[in-house]
N, C-alpha and C positions, 0 to 999 in steps of 0.2 A: 185841127180846128175844132172838131167835135169834142175831143178830150178837154181842151181849154174851156169851151163853153159849158160843158157839164161840170167840170171842176168848179168853175166860178159860181154856177147856180147852186150846186150842192153844198158849198161851203157856207152858204148863208143860212143861219139858224134863227128861228124866231126866239126872242128873248125868253129865258126861263124854261125852254123845252130842250131836252137832250136829244130827241129824235131829229134826224136831218129832214130836209125839205121833201117835197113830192116831185118826182120826175115823171112827166107825161110825154108820151110819143103818140101824137094824134094820127100818124100813118105808119104804124109799127111794122107792117110787113112781116119780115122774118125776125124782128126783134133785136137787130144788131145794136141799136142805141140803148135799148133796155138792158141788154147784157152788159154793156159798158157801164151803164148807170148802176146796175146791181153790184158790180165789182167795186165801184167807187163807194157806194153805201156800205158795203161790207167792211172796207178799210176804215171808214168813219166810225162805224159801230165798234170795231175792234179797238181803235184808238180811244174810244170812250169807255172801254172796259166791259162791254157786254160779253156774255158767254157765247162761244162759237155755235153751240147747239141752238140758241134762240134767235140768232141773227137772220137765217133764211125766212122764218115766218114773219119777223118784224119787217123786213124789207118788202116782202110780198104783200103784206096786208097794210102797211103804212106809207110806203115810199114809191112804189111803181104803178103806173097805170098805162096801158096801151090800148089803142083802138085802131081797127082797120076796117073800112067799109068796102073795099075792093075784094070781091070773092076770089080773084086770081092771085092775090098776094099770099 
């Protein structure tokens, strides 16, 4: 279910922009959803012809955001 939801969300691209959407995890804890989103973004960037060496920085600066307010997480 998470994979289907992320795939559906991440496949939507704003018109005229090559970079995929933003994935936000408002209660990221250990980051399992962010890791899956990273892998999906990586595949999208590879399909769009980006160089492997530039993909991690692009994903981490343009596509992923996680927040956790619980200090125990």
